[in-house]
N, C-alpha and C positions, 0 to 999 in steps of 0.2 A: 030368377027372382032373388033379390039381395037379402042377405041375412042381416038381422038386426045386431046391434052392438052387444046386447045381452047374450045372444047366441054365440058370438065369437069367443067371449071370455068364458062362457060356460062349456066350451068344447074341450077344455083341458090343455090347450097349446098356448105358450107365451110368445109374444112377438118381440120383446126387448127387455134389457135389464132395467131395474128401477133406478132412480136417481141416487138412492142411498148406496146401492151396490156399486155403481160407477164411481162415486166419490171415495168409497172404501178401497176400491181397486187402485185408483189413482194415488191415494195416500200410501198404500203399501208399495206401489211401484216407485214413488218418490223417495220413500225411506230407503228402499234397496239401492236406488241410484245414488243417493247421497252417501250411503255407506261405501259403495264402490268408488265413488269419486274421492272421498276422504282417504280411503285405502290407497288409491292410485296416487293421490297428491302426496301422501306421506312417503310412499315408496320413491316417487320422483324426487322429492326433497332430500331424502336420505341418499339416493344415488348421486344427486348433484353435490351434496355436502361431501360424500366420500370421494367423488372425483376431484373436487377442489382441494380436499385434504391431501390426496395422492399427488396432485400437481405441485402443491407447495412443498411437500416432503421431498419430492423428486428434485425440485429446484434447490433446496437446501443441500441435499446429498451431492448434486452436481457441482455446486460451488466448492464444497469441502473436498470432493475427489479431485477437482481441477487444481485447487491450491495445494493439496497434498502431493500430487504428481510433480508440480513445479518445484516445491520445496525439496523434494527428494533428489532433484537434479541440481541443487544450488551449489555454487562455489563462490569463494570470497576473495578479497584482495590479497595478493601475494606481492612479490618484489617486481612485478612486471613494470610498474610505473616508476621504478627507482630513478630512471633517467630524468624524469620531470622534477622529482623532489630535489635531486642534486642541482639541477639547473636553477630552480627557485632559490636555493641557498647561494649559488654563485652570483645571481643577480642582486640579491639583497645584501650580500657582503660588499659589493661595489656597484651601486645603482647608477652612478653618474654617467658611465658610457652609454647606457640605455637611454637615459634622459636626454643627453646631448644628441644622440643619433636620431631618435624619433622626433624630438622637438624640431629639428632642422631637416626632417625627411630624408635622412641618409641611411645607408645600408647598416644593419645591425650585425656586429661580429661577436659571436659567442662560441666558446669551445664546445664541440660536440654537435654543432648544427651543420646541416648539409649546405655547402657553399652554392650559392645560386649562380647560374650561367648568365652571361651578359644578355642573351636573347630571352631570358626568362621574364615573363610579364607579371610575375608575382610581386606584390608590394614588398620592396626591400626592407621596410620597417617592420614587416610581419612575416618573417621567413617560416618555412615549414619546420616543425620540431620533430614530429613522429606520430605514431598511432598510440592514442591513449585508450586504456581499457578501464571502463567504469565497473568495477567488480565488487563494490561495497554493498552490504545489506543495510538499508535504512528504512525505518518504519516508525509510525506513530500509533495512536490507539485506534485510528480509523483507516489507515492505509499502510501498505508495505510494498517495498520495491527492492528487487534483488536480481542478481545475474544467475542464469541457469544454463546447463548444457542442453542442447537440442539434438537428439538423435536424428540422423539423416533418414528420410523416407523417400528421397528422390524427387520431392516436390518443393522442398524448402528453398527459400531464396539464398543462393550461395554467398551473397554479399554479407550475410550475417556470420559467416565463418564458423558455423556449428554452435553458436552461442547467442544469447539474446538477454535483454533486460525485460523483466516483467513487472508491471506496476498494477496493483489492485487498489482501487480507491472508490469511495462512496460519494455520490453527488446527486442531490435531489431525490433521495430514496431509491437510487438506481446504482447497482454495483457494476463497475467497469473493470476490464482487464486490457492493459495497453502494452504493446510490445515495442521495443526499440533496439537499435544496434548497440552493442557493447563497445566496439572499436570505432573511434572517431579520429580522423586526421586533424591534428592540432597545429595551429600556427601561433606564433608569438602575438600577444595582444597589441595591436597598433597603438592603442591608447594606454599602454602600460606605464609610460613615463608620467602621465597625470596621476595615476595611483601612487607611484613612487614619490612624487613631489608632495602629495598630500600626506603620505606616511611620514616623510621627513619633517613636515611642518608640525604634525601632531607630536612626534617624538621630541622636537625642540621645545614645544610648549610644555610638555611634561617635565623636561629638564629645568626650564625656568621656574615652574611651579615648585619643584623640589628645592631649588636654591632659595626660594622665598619662605621656606619652612613648611611646605606642603608634604604630600606623601613621598616616601622614599622613591628616588628615581629608578626606573627600570628601562634600560635602553631597549626599546621594542625592536629597533632595526637589528640589533645584535642578537637578542634572545630569539626573535622570530626566525632568524636564520639558522638556529640550532635544531629546529624540527618541531615536533608536536609538543604543545604546551598544556599544562593543567588549565582548567577553565578560568581560574582566577587570574591567570597571567596572560591570557590571550589579548592581543593588542586591540584597541578600539578602532580599527580600520581593517578593510579587506582589500587584498591585492589580487586582481584577476590577471594571472600571468599568461594564460593561454586561452584561445578561443577556437571553436570549431566553425569554420566558414561555410561548411556544407552540412547542415543538420537535416537528417531525414526523419520526418515525423510521420507516424502512422495513426490512423483513426482508432480510437479505443473501441474495444468490443464490449457490447452490452451483454452481460451474462445473467443478470437477475433484476427483476423489477420489484417494486413494493417492499423494499428492504427497510425495516424499521431500525435495526441495529446491525452493525458490523464492527464488533469490538475485539481488539487484538491486545494480548499481553504477551510479553517475552520472558520466558523462564530460563534460568541458569543456576548453576550450583556455585555457591560462594562458601567462605569459611564458616559462616553461621547457618548454613543449610540452603534449601531451595528458595529462590526469590523470583518474584514476578514484577515486571516494570511496564510502564505504558509506552515507552519509546526505546529505540535501539539504533546504534550506529556501530557497524563492525569495525570502523577505523578509530573510534574513540577509545579512551582509557578511563572510563568513568564507572564501569560496573565491576569487572573482575579485578581491577587495580585498586588496592586500598587507598584511602584518603592520604594525600601527600601534604605533609606539613612543611611548607617552604615559604620563606620571607625574602623579599628583594634585597634587604640589607644584610642577609646572612653572608659571611665571608666565603662560605662554601656553596654559594648559590649555584654557580655553574657546574660544579661537580655533582651536586645532588640532582640538578636538572638533567644531567647526562644519564644518571641512573634511572630517572623516570622515563626518559626517552628510549632506553634500552628495553623497557618492559613491553611485553606483547600487547597488542590492542585487544579489545573485547571479542573480536572475531564474531563467530556466529552464536546465537543463543542455542540452548539445548532443545527447546521446543517452542512452538507457537500455540498459545491458548486462545482459541477462537470461540466467540459467542455470537450467534447469528439469529436474528428474529425477522421472519418474513410474514407479511399479511396477505390475505386474499385480495384485498383492495385497499387503497389509501385515498382518502378524500380530504380536500383542503377545507378547514373550518376556522374562520377568523385568523387566517394567515398561518395556521398550524396544521401540519399533516397528521391525520388521525386514521387509525386502522378501521376497516370495516369488514366484518365477516371473521373467518377463521384466522388464527395466528399460530405459527409454528416457531418454536424456540429450540435451538440445538447448541450444545457445548461440546467441544472436543479439544484434544491436544494433538498436535502434529509434531512428531519428533523429527529432528533434522539429523540424518545419519552422519553428515560430515562435520558436525560440531566437534569442538575440541574436548568436550566432556568425556572422561574415560570411566567414570563411575556413576551408576544410576541405581538408587535403592530398588530392591525387589518389588516393593509395593507400588512403584510408579513406572516400572519397566513396561508393563502391558496395560495400557489405558483403554477402558471401554467407554465409548461416547455416551453421554447422558441421554436417556430416552427422550424422544420428542414429547414436548408438553403442549397440550391444546389449551388455548385461552380464548375467552369470549370477549 
C-alpha cells in the first residue's frame, strides 16, 4: 500500500537540497574558483613577465659581452700599408705616365710593382700591387668597425690569417655583426687615369680662380701628395688608386632584435680632460691633435704642413661608451617603430687595453655598469 506525501515528509528523512542551498553552494564554489583563477592568472602573468625580462636582460648582456671580447682583441693601423702610401705619392707627383698608359690600354710601369709575365692574363693596365690590410677603427654614433685578432680554435677559416674585421651596425631595429677579411689583394685601379684627369682639371680651375682675385691658390696635386692633410685643406676630389678585384662578402649575423637604441660614444683623454665624441677614425688627426692654424698663402706653409703630418694619428679611443635599449616587442604605428611591453636600458664603458692612453684617473679606472632600468 503506497504511503501518502504527508507520511514521507513526516518520517524525518530528506530526499534533496532545497533550491536556496544549491544556489548558495554554487555561489561559494564560483567565488572560490574565481579566486583561484585570479591567483593563477596573476602568477602566470608574473612568470611570463619575469621570463620576458630575463630574456631581454640576457640579450643585452650577450651583446655587451660580445662587443667587449671583440674590442679587447682590437689592433689598429701601423706601417703595414706604407708601400701603398708611397705609391700614391709617386703617382700624384707624376701622373702623366699613368694617364697615357691606361688611356691607350698599355702596360703600366711603376717602381715597386711586380713585373707581369708575357703569358699573364692579368689586365696590364691594372697590375697587382700587394696585400692591403684594413686595420683602422672607424665608427659613428650607431655603428663601429675595427680589426681584431682571432685566436685559432682549429675551425676558423685559414684564409683570414688569424685576423678579421668586425662591423656592428643597427638596421630596422635589428643589431647585426658582420665579419670580413682584413687582407685584400689590391690591383691598380684600371680607371685611375680618369680620376687623375679630373683632379688636374679641378686643380687648374682653382688656379684660374685665384688669378682672377679669388681665394689663394692651393696646389692640390702637390699638397695632396705630401700625405695626410687637415680637414680644411683636403682637395675637393677623391682618387681611388687601388681596387680589390676579388671581394669576399659574408652574410651579417643577427645578434639582437627589437633594439630601440644602440648609441656609441668614443672617449679619450685630451689636454683639457676626458672627452666623448660621436665619431672616430683611428687614421685621422682631429681629436688628439690640437687645432692647426695654417693658411695657404703662408710662406712656411709646406714646412708647417710637414710638422702636422709628422704628428701621430688619433689611433684608438680609450674607451667605448655604449647605451643600449631593447624592447620586448616593437610594433609599427603610423610608420614609426614603437615599443610594446618591457624595455631594458643598459649603459657601460668598454675600456680598450691597447689604446695609447697611459694615464687614467682612479675614479674612472674601474667602471661599474649602470643597473638595468625597467620602463613601461
